[in-house]
Each structure stands twice: as C-alpha cells, then as structure tokens.
C-alpha positions as CSV (number, residue, x, y, z in Angstrom):
1,M,82.0,70.5,120.7
2,A,79.7,69.4,118.0
3,D,80.7,66.7,115.6
4,L,80.9,68.1,111.9
5,A,78.4,65.6,110.9
6,E,76.0,66.9,113.2
7,L,76.2,70.6,112.1
8,R,73.2,71.8,110.0
9,P,73.9,73.4,106.7
10,S,72.4,76.7,108.0
11,T,75.0,76.4,111.0
12,V,77.9,76.0,108.6
13,A,76.7,78.8,106.3
14,E,76.3,81.0,109.4
15,A,79.8,80.1,110.7
16,R,81.3,80.9,107.1
17,E,79.4,84.3,107.2
18,I,80.9,85.1,110.6
19,I,84.4,84.0,109.4
20,D,84.1,86.1,106.2
21,A,83.1,89.2,108.2
22,A,86.0,88.8,110.6
23,V,88.6,88.3,107.8
24,A,87.1,91.3,106.0
25,A,87.4,93.4,109.1
26,Q,91.0,92.2,109.6
27,T,91.9,93.0,106.1
28,A,90.4,96.4,106.3
29,R,92.4,97.2,109.4
30,A,95.6,95.9,107.9
31,R,95.1,97.9,104.8
32,N,94.4,101.0,106.9
33,A,97.5,100.4,109.1
34,G,99.6,100.2,105.8
35,L,98.3,103.3,104.5
36,M,99.0,105.0,107.9
37,A,102.5,103.8,107.6
38,V,103.0,105.1,104.1
39,R,101.5,108.5,105.2
40,I,104.0,108.8,108.1
41,L,106.8,108.0,105.8
42,A,105.6,110.3,103.1
43,A,105.6,113.2,105.5
44,G,109.4,113.1,105.6
45,E,111.8,114.6,103.4
46,G,113.8,113.4,100.5
47,E,113.1,111.5,97.4
48,E,111.6,108.5,98.9
49,A,109.1,110.7,100.9
50,A,108.3,112.6,97.4
51,R,107.9,109.1,95.8
52,L,105.4,108.0,98.4
53,R,103.5,111.2,98.2
54,E,103.1,110.8,94.6
55,A,102.0,107.2,95.0
56,L,99.4,108.2,97.7
57,G,98.1,110.8,95.3
58,R,97.6,108.1,92.6
59,F,96.2,105.8,95.1
60,A,93.6,108.4,96.3
61,A,92.7,109.3,92.6
62,D,92.2,105.6,91.8
63,L,90.0,105.2,95.0
64,G,87.9,108.1,94.1
65,A,87.3,106.8,90.5
66,Q,86.4,103.6,91.9
67,A,83.9,105.1,94.2
68,H,82.4,107.3,91.4
69,A,82.0,104.2,89.2
70,K,80.2,102.2,92.1
71,G,78.0,105.1,92.6
72,E,77.2,105.5,89.0
73,R,76.5,101.7,88.7
74,L,74.1,101.9,91.8
75,R,72.3,105.1,90.2
76,R,71.8,103.1,87.0
77,Q,70.5,100.1,89.0
78,V,68.1,102.1,91.1
79,A,66.8,104.1,88.0
80,G,66.2,100.9,86.2
81,A,64.3,99.1,89.0
C-alpha cells in the first residue's frame, strides 16, 4: 500500500472522483429503493395509503418542475453560446 505522502495530487483527485461517483450511485439506489417502498405502501387501502399517494403526486410534480427548469437553463445556455 502506498504511503499517503507518495501519492501524486492527480492520484488523490482521481480517488476522490471515484469515491464521489460511488457515493452518488449509492445515494441514487437508496433513493430509488425508498421511492419503491413508498409506492408499495401507497398501493394499499386506507388513509395512510391515500396520504402517501398524494405525497407521491406532489413529489412527481416537483421533480417534473425541476427537470423543466434544468432544461430551460440548458436551452438558454446553449442559445447564448
């Protein structure tokens, strides 16, 4: 194993990029697993299931608004380039 003092800055930066990518992938998987669990619970009956369905609807609408806003920013950026 290399001594930390021997690591080049580029090696450290590359390691950080790999770690950041791994954390991002885990975060995405955890978020998707959580959403799946909520969808399963929302498929049930009763007040709690209805509340979860409403929350999922708001979440989806918010996610759609974020995507549209990102798309609009990208279109403006490309048009200005």
